[in-house]
Kinemage of the C-alpha trace (Angstrom):
@kinemage 1
@onewidth
@group {chain A} dominant
@subgroup {mainchain}
@vectorlist {calphas} color= white
{ca met a 1} P 97.549 110.734 86.423
{ca leu a 2} L 97.252 107.004 87.331
{ca lys a 3} L 94.834 104.994 85.392
{ca arg a 4} L 94.140 101.843 87.340
{ca val a 5} L 94.866 101.262 91.075
{ca leu a 6} L 95.141 97.931 92.752
{ca ile a 7} L 93.939 98.186 96.360
{ca ala a 8} L 96.006 95.914 98.488
{ca asn a 9} L 93.784 95.998 101.568
{ca arg a 10} L 90.225 95.282 102.810
{ca gly a 11} L 87.346 96.743 104.736
{ca glu a 12} L 86.816 100.314 105.536
{ca ile a 13} L 90.093 101.615 104.122
{ca ala a 14} L 89.530 99.618 100.834
{ca leu a 15} L 86.124 101.336 100.394
{ca arg a 16} L 87.691 104.755 101.254
{ca ile a 17} L 90.245 104.290 98.485
{ca ile a 18} L 87.576 103.170 95.972
{ca arg a 19} L 85.616 106.361 96.660
{ca ala a 20} L 88.760 108.498 96.163
{ca cys a 21} L 89.588 106.806 92.896
{ca arg a 22} L 86.006 107.383 91.700
{ca asp a 23} L 86.222 110.977 92.643
{ca leu a 24} L 89.479 111.217 90.601
{ca gly a 25} L 88.149 109.259 87.618
{ca ile a 26} L 90.560 106.363 88.186
{ca glu a 27} L 89.596 102.693 87.780
{ca cys a 28} L 90.225 100.510 90.744
{ca val a 29} L 90.757 96.732 91.465
{ca cys a 30} L 90.239 95.082 94.812
{ca val a 31} L 91.845 92.056 96.083
{ca phe a 32} L 90.032 89.930 98.713
{ca ser a 33} L 90.593 86.755 100.738
{ca glu a 34} L 88.077 83.975 100.900
{ca ala a 35} L 86.904 85.253 104.290
{ca asp a 36} L 85.905 88.595 102.564
{ca ala a 37} L 84.337 87.013 99.435
{ca glu a 38} L 80.893 88.507 100.332
{ca ala a 39} L 82.078 91.900 101.307
{ca pro a 40} L 79.676 94.403 99.704
{ca tyr a 41} L 82.312 97.007 98.778
{ca leu a 42} L 83.836 94.578 96.291
{ca lys a 43} L 80.893 95.360 93.939
{ca leu a 44} L 81.866 98.953 93.772
{ca ala a 45} L 85.278 98.171 92.253
{ca asp a 46} L 85.865 97.594 88.588
{ca lys a 47} L 87.257 94.277 89.265
{ca ala a 48} L 87.827 92.037 92.332
{ca val a 49} L 90.363 89.294 92.571
{ca cys a 50} L 90.597 86.514 95.143
{ca ile a 51} L 94.164 86.231 96.362
{ca gly a 52} L 93.926 83.265 98.918
{ca pro a 53} L 92.392 81.931 102.068
{ca gly a 54} L 91.315 83.956 105.093
{ca pro a 55} L 94.642 83.971 106.994
{ca ala a 56} L 96.382 87.237 106.152
{ca ser a 57} L 99.721 85.460 105.682
{ca gln a 58} L 98.098 83.656 102.730
{ca ser a 59} L 96.300 86.657 101.252
{ca tyr a 60} L 96.781 90.257 102.332
{ca leu a 61} L 100.430 89.716 103.322
{ca ser a 62} L 101.400 87.619 100.372
{ca ile a 63} L 103.458 89.975 98.128
{ca pro a 64} L 103.645 87.453 95.188
{ca arg a 65} L 99.852 87.066 95.120
{ca ile a 66} L 99.220 90.825 95.230
{ca ile a 67} L 101.854 91.576 92.458
{ca ala a 68} L 100.333 88.738 90.329
{ca ala a 69} L 96.694 90.220 90.825
{ca ala a 70} L 98.024 93.715 89.752
{ca glu a 71} L 99.579 92.247 86.592
{ca ile a 72} L 96.646 90.124 85.433
{ca thr a 73} L 94.203 93.072 85.915
{ca gly a 74} L 96.427 95.625 84.111
{ca cys a 75} L 97.009 97.949 87.018
{ca asp a 76} L 99.650 100.727 86.904
{ca ser a 77} L 99.801 101.335 90.685
{ca ile a 78} L 99.224 99.702 94.074
{ca his a 79} L 97.680 101.403 97.178
{ca pro a 80} L 98.573 99.611 100.420
{ca gly a 81} L 95.982 101.360 102.697
{ca tyr a 82} L 97.013 101.023 106.275
{ca gly a 83} L 98.129 97.821 108.231
{ca phe a 84} L 99.183 94.634 106.450
{ca leu a 85} L 101.985 95.733 103.964
{ca ala a 86} L 101.485 99.548 104.169
{ca glu a 87} L 104.824 100.040 106.044
{ca asn a 88} L 106.769 97.228 104.500
{ca ala a 89} L 109.740 98.762 102.605
{ca his a 90} L 110.447 95.473 100.846
{ca phe a 91} L 106.893 95.502 99.387
{ca ala a 92} L 107.363 99.157 98.208
{ca glu a 93} L 110.719 98.076 96.535
{ca val a 94} L 109.018 95.035 94.897
{ca cys a 95} L 106.262 97.179 93.521
{ca lys a 96} L 108.797 99.511 91.969
{ca asp a 97} L 110.937 96.675 90.507
{ca ser a 98} L 107.699 95.167 89.071
{ca asn a 99} L 106.887 98.522 87.284
{ca phe a 100} L 104.073 99.410 89.529
{ca val a 101} L 103.726 102.886 91.266
{ca phe a 102} L 103.613 102.481 94.964
{ca ile a 103} L 101.086 104.911 96.378
{ca gly a 104} L 103.186 105.972 99.348
{ca pro a 105} L 106.884 106.948 99.949
{ca ser a 106} L 109.993 105.434 98.242
{ca his a 107} L 111.216 102.316 99.916
{ca glu a 108} L 114.285 104.270 100.867
{ca ala a 109} L 112.358 107.014 102.800
{ca met a 110} L 110.105 104.321 104.305
{ca ala a 111} L 113.046 102.355 105.644
{ca leu a 112} L 114.709 105.463 106.850
{ca leu a 113} L 111.737 106.851 108.852
{ca gly a 114} L 110.142 103.420 109.668
{ca asp a 115} L 113.157 102.415 111.725
{ca lys a 116} L 112.913 104.275 114.894
{ca ile a 117} L 116.643 104.455 115.470
{ca ser a 118} L 117.551 105.939 112.049
{ca cys a 119} L 114.397 108.084 112.335
{ca lys a 120} L 115.638 109.546 115.621
{ca gln a 121} L 119.048 110.210 114.153
{ca met a 122} L 117.551 112.086 111.226
{ca ala a 123} L 115.309 114.075 113.566
{ca arg a 124} L 118.292 115.371 115.378
{ca lys a 125} L 119.763 116.661 112.148
{ca ala a 126} L 116.474 118.226 111.346
{ca lys a 127} L 116.367 119.905 114.703
{ca val a 128} L 113.268 117.981 115.783
{ca pro a 129} L 113.104 117.304 119.599
{ca val a 130} L 113.817 113.789 120.557
{ca phe a 131} L 113.831 111.994 123.822
{ca pro a 132} L 117.091 111.672 125.744
{ca gly a 133} L 118.348 108.069 125.491
{ca ser a 134} L 120.585 105.686 123.657
{ca asp a 135} L 122.105 106.811 120.309
{ca gly a 136} L 121.366 103.580 118.693
{ca ala a 137} L 120.433 99.993 119.290
{ca ile a 138} L 121.419 98.454 122.706
{ca glu a 139} L 123.860 95.632 122.343
{ca asp a 140} L 124.581 95.194 126.100
{ca pro a 141} L 122.399 95.807 129.101
{ca glu a 142} L 125.374 97.568 130.659
{ca glu a 143} L 125.168 100.214 128.041
{ca ala a 144} L 121.476 100.800 128.952
{ca ile a 145} L 122.381 101.030 132.641
{ca glu a 146} L 124.826 103.832 131.769
{ca val a 147} L 122.165 105.657 129.836
{ca gly a 148} L 119.756 105.186 132.915
{ca lys a 149} L 122.361 106.635 135.205
{ca lys a 150} L 122.840 109.643 133.001
{ca ile a 151} L 119.244 110.619 132.270
{ca gly a 152} L 117.422 109.044 135.211
{ca phe a 153} L 114.626 106.485 135.564
{ca pro a 154} L 111.966 105.520 134.519
{ca leu a 155} L 113.160 104.508 131.004
{ca ile a 156} L 111.278 102.788 128.317
{ca val a 157} L 112.708 100.013 126.131
{ca lys a 158} L 111.379 100.177 122.563
{ca ala a 159} L 111.635 98.094 119.445
{ca ala a 160} L 113.336 99.806 116.536
{ca ala a 161} L 110.723 98.276 114.147
{ca gly a 162} L 106.937 97.969 114.291
{ca gly a 163} L 104.631 99.529 116.843
{ca gly a 164} L 101.314 98.844 118.577
{ca gly a 165} L 103.010 98.452 121.943
{ca arg a 166} L 104.929 95.266 121.001
{ca gly a 167} L 108.553 95.220 122.046
{ca met a 168} L 108.030 97.859 124.630
{ca arg a 169} L 108.790 97.698 128.439
{ca val a 170} L 108.688 100.491 131.021
{ca val a 171} L 111.552 100.238 133.468
{ca arg a 172} L 111.583 101.913 136.849
{ca thr a 173} L 114.780 100.542 138.395
{ca glu a 174} L 118.185 99.429 137.299
{ca ala a 175} L 117.501 95.846 138.324
{ca glu a 176} L 114.526 95.660 135.962
{ca leu a 177} L 116.521 96.783 132.999
{ca ala a 178} L 118.334 93.668 131.831
{ca pro a 179} L 115.192 91.400 131.932
{ca ala a 180} L 113.142 94.019 130.103
{ca ile a 181} L 115.756 94.317 127.376
{ca lys a 182} L 115.622 90.494 126.884
{ca gln a 183} L 111.931 90.345 126.860
{ca ala a 184} L 111.488 93.309 124.439
{ca thr a 185} L 114.230 91.903 122.166
{ca gln a 186} L 112.468 88.478 121.928
{ca glu a 187} L 109.033 90.091 121.413
{ca ala a 188} L 110.254 92.490 118.693
{ca ser a 189} L 112.048 89.680 116.897
{ca ala a 190} L 109.027 87.507 116.816
{ca ala a 191} L 106.678 90.294 115.852
{ca phe a 192} L 108.678 92.206 113.244
{ca gly a 193} L 111.611 89.973 112.357
{ca asn a 194} L 113.955 92.671 113.865
{ca gly a 195} L 115.060 92.261 117.496
{ca ala a 196} L 116.873 95.670 117.667
{ca val a 197} L 115.778 97.767 120.763
{ca tyr a 198} L 116.797 101.052 122.221
{ca val a 199} L 116.117 102.996 125.484
{ca glu a 200} L 114.855 106.552 126.141
{ca lys a 201} L 113.326 108.565 128.908
{ca phe a 202} L 109.820 107.681 129.914
{ca leu a 203} L 107.011 110.294 130.471
{ca glu a 204} L 104.628 109.401 133.255
{ca his a 205} L 101.843 111.737 132.037
{ca ala a 206} L 102.214 112.228 128.295
{ca arg a 207} L 99.768 113.230 125.637
{ca his a 208} L 99.879 111.597 122.281
{ca val a 209} L 99.951 114.410 119.682
{ca glu a 210} L 100.616 113.609 116.069
{ca val a 211} L 100.913 115.777 112.993
{ca gln a 212} L 99.541 115.045 109.509
{ca val a 213} L 102.121 115.816 106.831
{ca ile a 214} L 102.016 115.229 103.130
{ca gly a 215} L 104.953 115.633 100.703
{ca asp a 216} L 105.480 115.443 96.879
{ca ser a 217} L 108.280 114.461 94.605
{ca his a 218} L 108.884 118.098 93.790
{ca gly a 219} L 110.460 118.890 97.209
{ca asn a 220} L 107.253 120.171 98.856
{ca ala a 221} L 106.108 119.263 102.338
{ca val a 222} L 102.946 120.743 104.117
{ca his a 223} L 101.567 119.868 107.505
{ca leu a 224} L 97.726 119.697 107.951
{ca tyr a 225} L 97.935 120.488 111.734
{ca glu a 226} L 97.836 118.099 114.660
{ca arg a 227} L 95.537 115.541 116.155
{ca asp a 228} L 95.355 114.300 119.839
{ca cys a 229} L 95.189 110.573 120.124
{ca ser a 230} L 95.635 110.196 123.874
{ca thr a 231} L 92.371 108.252 124.516
{ca gln a 232} L 93.843 104.766 123.945
{ca arg a 233} L 94.033 101.366 125.506
{ca arg a 234} L 97.140 99.283 125.504
{ca his a 235} L 98.703 101.659 122.803
{ca gln a 236} L 95.570 101.050 120.572
{ca lys a 237} L 93.712 104.380 119.861
{ca leu a 238} L 90.019 104.581 120.512
{ca ile a 239} L 89.296 108.243 120.028
{ca glu a 240} L 91.239 110.845 117.996
{ca glu a 241} L 90.457 114.551 117.623
{ca ala a 242} L 91.655 117.504 115.843
{ca pro a 243} L 92.977 119.986 116.703
{ca gly a 244} L 94.550 118.980 120.043
{ca pro a 245} L 92.523 120.423 122.851
{ca gly a 246} L 94.247 123.203 124.890
{ca ile a 247} L 97.421 123.237 122.911
{ca asp a 248} L 99.130 126.650 123.074
{ca pro a 249} L 99.302 128.351 119.604
{ca lys a 250} L 103.022 128.725 119.705
{ca lys a 251} L 103.434 125.116 120.699
{ca arg a 252} L 101.125 124.111 117.886
{ca asp a 253} L 103.157 126.121 115.364
{ca asp a 254} L 106.426 124.508 116.673
{ca val a 255} L 105.291 120.906 116.493
{ca cys a 256} L 103.664 121.236 113.137
{ca lys a 257} L 106.607 122.856 111.585
{ca ser a 258} L 108.971 120.353 113.120
{ca ala a 259} L 107.053 117.579 111.466
{ca ala a 260} L 107.004 119.120 108.091
{ca arg a 261} L 110.740 119.823 108.356
{ca leu a 262} L 111.491 116.146 109.105
{ca ile a 263} L 109.407 114.932 106.163
{ca lys a 264} L 110.976 117.423 103.784
{ca asn a 265} L 114.534 116.402 104.908
{ca ala a 266} L 113.686 112.827 104.202
{ca ala a 267} L 112.684 113.662 100.585
{ca tyr a 268} L 109.322 112.028 101.406
{ca ser a 269} L 106.450 111.860 98.951
{ca gly a 270} L 102.955 110.901 100.116
{ca ala a 271} L 100.928 111.046 103.295
{ca ala a 272} L 102.754 110.558 106.638
{ca thr a 273} L 102.014 111.079 110.262
{ca val a 274} L 104.823 112.280 112.665
{ca glu a 275} L 103.936 111.232 116.198
{ca phe a 276} L 105.130 113.038 119.315
{ca leu a 277} L 104.595 112.585 122.992
{ca met a 278} L 103.896 115.880 124.872
{ca asp a 279} L 104.565 116.517 128.625
{ca glu a 280} L 102.510 118.605 131.062
{ca lys a 281} L 104.358 121.734 129.984
{ca gln a 282} L 103.639 121.025 126.406
{ca asn a 283} L 107.195 120.171 125.555
{ca phe a 284} L 107.170 117.619 122.774
{ca tyr a 285} L 109.420 114.811 121.747
{ca leu a 286} L 109.398 112.611 118.590
{ca leu a 287} L 107.817 109.185 119.012
{ca glu a 288} L 107.848 107.705 115.540
{ca val a 289} L 106.797 108.358 111.967
{ca asn a 290} L 103.913 106.272 110.345
{ca thr a 291} L 104.796 106.158 106.667
{ca arg a 292} L 101.234 105.753 105.401
{ca val a 293} L 97.730 107.122 105.715
{ca gln a 294} L 96.447 106.747 109.236
{ca val a 295} L 93.143 105.325 110.530
{ca glu a 296} L 92.273 108.714 111.914
{ca his a 297} L 92.948 110.899 108.836
{ca pro a 298} L 89.265 111.888 108.547
{ca val a 299} L 89.421 114.235 111.569
{ca thr a 300} L 92.182 116.227 109.735
{ca glu a 301} L 90.108 116.220 106.523
{ca met a 302} L 87.125 117.625 108.445
{ca ile a 303} L 89.036 120.579 109.891
{ca thr a 304} L 91.138 121.351 106.809
{ca gly a 305} L 88.973 120.377 103.825
{ca val a 306} L 91.764 118.346 102.268
{ca asp a 307} L 91.085 114.980 100.899
{ca ile a 308} L 94.203 113.201 102.165
{ca val a 309} L 93.628 109.848 100.268
{ca ala a 310} L 92.915 111.524 96.865
{ca thr a 311} L 95.972 113.935 97.429
{ca gly a 312} L 98.140 111.019 98.109
{ca ile a 313} L 97.056 109.300 94.867
{ca arg a 314} L 97.710 112.465 92.887
{ca val a 315} L 101.076 112.927 94.393
{ca ala a 316} L 102.052 109.317 93.514
{ca gly a 317} L 101.074 110.066 89.858
{ca gly a 318} L 103.788 112.770 89.937
{ca glu a 319} L 101.621 115.836 90.517
{ca pro a 320} L 102.879 118.561 92.869
{ca leu a 321} L 100.805 119.312 95.906
{ca pro a 322} L 97.709 121.345 94.873
{ca phe a 323} L 98.137 123.592 97.916
{ca lys a 324} L 100.710 125.511 99.832
{ca gln a 325} L 101.223 125.837 103.601
{ca lys a 326} L 99.496 129.254 103.627
{ca asp a 327} L 96.342 127.766 102.152
{ca ile a 328} L 95.842 125.364 105.163
{ca ser a 329} L 93.914 126.550 108.158
{ca ile a 330} L 91.949 124.990 111.005
{ca asn a 331} L 88.101 125.199 110.703
{ca gly a 332} L 86.246 124.010 113.896
{ca his a 333} L 86.814 120.682 115.740
{ca ala a 334} L 86.431 117.048 114.776
{ca ile a 335} L 86.249 113.824 116.795
{ca glu a 336} L 86.702 110.248 115.552
{ca cys a 337} L 85.312 107.218 117.442
{ca arg a 338} L 86.629 103.845 116.433
{ca ile a 339} L 83.723 101.370 116.492
{ca asn a 340} L 85.253 97.911 117.253
{ca ala a 341} L 83.460 94.538 117.421
{ca glu a 342} L 84.610 94.041 120.984
{ca asn a 343} L 82.887 93.584 124.279
{ca pro a 344} L 84.374 96.168 126.727
{ca asp a 345} L 82.685 94.312 129.620
{ca arg a 346} L 84.681 91.254 128.964
{ca asn a 347} L 88.095 92.771 128.729
{ca phe a 348} L 87.453 93.836 125.136
{ca ala a 349} L 87.062 90.269 123.898
{ca pro a 350} L 86.483 90.101 120.096
{ca ser a 351} L 82.840 89.825 119.038
{ca pro a 352} L 82.664 88.419 115.564
{ca gly a 353} L 79.421 87.313 113.975
{ca thr a 354} L 76.620 88.474 111.660
{ca ile a 355} L 75.308 91.999 111.980
{ca glu a 356} L 71.471 91.738 111.776
{ca gln a 357} L 70.620 95.457 112.536
{ca phe a 358} L 72.714 98.280 111.267
{ca ala a 359} L 71.659 101.891 111.387
{ca ala a 360} L 74.084 104.720 110.713
{ca pro a 361} L 73.650 108.160 112.186
{ca gly a 362} L 73.239 111.361 110.140
{ca gly a 363} L 72.746 115.066 110.280
{ca leu a 364} L 75.059 118.060 109.766
{ca gly a 365} L 78.724 117.460 110.433
{ca val a 366} L 78.319 113.577 110.864
{ca arg a 367} L 80.374 111.162 108.735
{ca met a 368} L 80.347 107.368 109.038
{ca asp a 369} L 83.272 105.457 107.265
{ca thr a 370} L 82.364 101.851 107.311
{ca his a 371} L 82.155 98.719 104.921
{ca val a 372} L 79.399 97.241 107.130
{ca val a 373} L 75.771 96.659 105.899
{ca pro a 374} L 72.936 94.634 107.464
{ca gly a 375} L 73.630 90.885 107.029
{ca tyr a 376} L 77.512 91.516 107.015
{ca arg a 377} L 79.463 88.815 108.862
{ca val a 378} L 82.391 90.167 110.899
{ca pro a 379} L 85.091 87.557 110.455
{ca pro a 380} L 87.295 86.530 113.356
{ca thr a 381} L 90.283 86.662 111.153
{ca tyr a 382} L 91.139 90.370 111.064
{ca asp a 383} L 91.278 93.556 113.166
{ca ser a 384} L 88.086 94.263 115.136
{ca met a 385} L 87.455 97.845 113.835
{ca ile a 386} L 84.238 97.822 111.794
{ca ala a 387} L 83.427 101.557 111.564
{ca lys a 388} L 84.615 105.088 112.203
{ca leu a 389} L 82.242 107.740 113.352
{ca ile a 390} L 83.652 111.206 112.604
{ca val a 391} L 81.845 114.337 113.807
{ca his a 392} L 82.624 117.944 113.011
{ca ala a 393} L 81.307 121.131 114.794
{ca pro a 394} L 82.381 124.824 115.273
{ca thr a 395} L 83.757 124.219 118.756
{ca arg a 396} L 84.988 121.167 120.784
{ca glu a 397} L 82.088 121.445 123.214
{ca ala a 398} L 79.584 121.347 120.409
{ca cys a 399} L 81.430 118.493 118.757
{ca ile a 400} L 81.215 116.416 122.030
{ca arg a 401} L 77.499 116.978 122.075
{ca arg a 402} L 77.116 116.146 118.476
{ca thr a 403} L 79.211 112.955 118.771
{ca lys a 404} L 77.049 111.808 121.714
{ca arg a 405} L 73.865 112.410 119.769
{ca ala a 406} L 75.327 110.506 116.719
{ca leu a 407} L 76.382 107.608 118.864
{ca ser a 408} L 72.896 107.342 120.383
{ca glu a 409} L 71.544 106.913 116.833
{ca met a 410} L 73.824 104.059 115.933
{ca arg a 411} L 72.606 100.468 115.871
{ca ile a 412} L 74.951 97.598 115.241
{ca glu a 413} L 73.403 94.268 116.672
{ca pro a 414} L 73.507 91.703 117.978
{ca ile a 415} L 77.275 91.709 118.172
{ca his a 416} L 79.010 93.586 120.931
{ca thr a 417} L 80.640 96.883 120.093
{ca thr a 418} L 82.474 99.842 121.770
{ca ile a 419} L 79.561 102.201 121.105
{ca gly a 420} L 78.514 102.240 124.808
{ca leu a 421} L 81.982 102.994 125.870
{ca his a 422} L 82.276 105.947 123.558
{ca met a 423} L 78.991 107.264 124.991
{ca gln a 424} L 80.416 107.095 128.556
{ca leu a 425} L 83.564 108.880 127.436
{ca met a 426} L 81.564 111.792 125.967
{ca asp a 427} L 80.062 112.251 129.358
{ca asn a 428} L 83.394 111.937 131.283
{ca ser a 429} L 84.438 115.138 133.026
{ca ser a 430} L 88.107 114.694 132.330
{ca phe a 431} L 87.524 114.095 128.698
{ca lys a 432} L 85.306 117.101 128.415
{ca lys a 433} L 87.954 119.270 129.925
{ca gly a 434} L 90.597 117.822 127.563
{ca gly a 435} L 92.601 116.477 130.465
{ca met a 436} L 93.630 113.137 128.843
{ca asp a 437} L 96.987 111.519 128.818
{ca ile a 438} L 97.832 108.183 127.227
{ca his a 439} L 96.892 106.243 130.504
{ca phe a 440} L 93.631 108.133 131.048
{ca leu a 441} L 91.357 105.346 129.545
{ca glu a 442} L 93.145 102.523 131.358
{ca arg a 443} L 92.838 104.451 134.781
{ca leu a 444} L 89.151 104.905 133.978
{ca leu a 445} L 88.516 101.235 133.113
{ca lys a 446} L 90.143 100.065 136.383
{ca lys a 447} L 87.505 102.067 138.483
């Protein structure tokens, strides 16, 4: 078992990791930037170390400063959380070379699965369904045109590295293809330092279905069933739920086993999410693999009873998974609402500032993951998510009602948040029926 973990992150996920460490009897050290110096969760760590100014490039993205903080505080391991350096294979390699356990996959497995082209090639070998498209990176627009003629338009141009919608372009005609490749290449190069792009078939009405998987260094890989993350805006998720509403049991079994097979074949140790797009007939195709714990991991924890963060720490310490596939079952339904400091009425403009009133909901089946307290100042420097409301109930219908009730109890003022939008979505007829695709919310917002 690990003895002292450095948490190379901030906010809600830093607090989540602190709590997991406490439950396991492990000491923890938090790093923080000057912008987060007054963050209340820092007091819950055994030590807290300032690693630089507010800009992430000078603090949470600075590998030398994070390694130095781990060295001076006597840590034996580093947890990257999500975002920042969590999917940076070079950082994982530096941790290993500096004699720190990286709480996540090996840098080799991260590089293999984090690059969408190599991931797609491995998926084919593991007999995991992938979209028809180019076999590798597109070097010449003429090559992409040949792919388009073979599989038909529309196509989507995608960056091999990164995510979040950057380096992506939907192409509906042959004439649009060359400009789209040029734009996507430039955007991907600027965002990820890797301009490689590829093309594949585009689904007009796709659901975003992802499978939570966890592996260990003893060759085990277990899936914790799937989540539906179709309620999103500009490729940024707003609501996640588990299990996916209306998914056929046979399709559920197929997609979950496919995800576990891919992770096992990659000799992957730690928590991962294998993301798929699912068409209207529930045929599924690999989208990408997130080689870290996800923001929405709590909905899976609620329906399976597995502490994903604590399990990831134990696995990193060399332990085998404490459960087998036959031990995992689905209990009820869970929904997560991401509460962002944004104004939906002003095109989701950021709304930083001091929170004067804060009240969290409660009651049976209600969980609130947040680092926010009254008087907390939301900095303009980082991601706008300030809380996650997670609700569990025996059925999806009951879960929607309970989520609406919990949202009505929340108070985060005077800043603007997405609470009101979530309330509207809980009343939306399409959402209630489970009839979402990845463009559902954007169509709704245009009305």
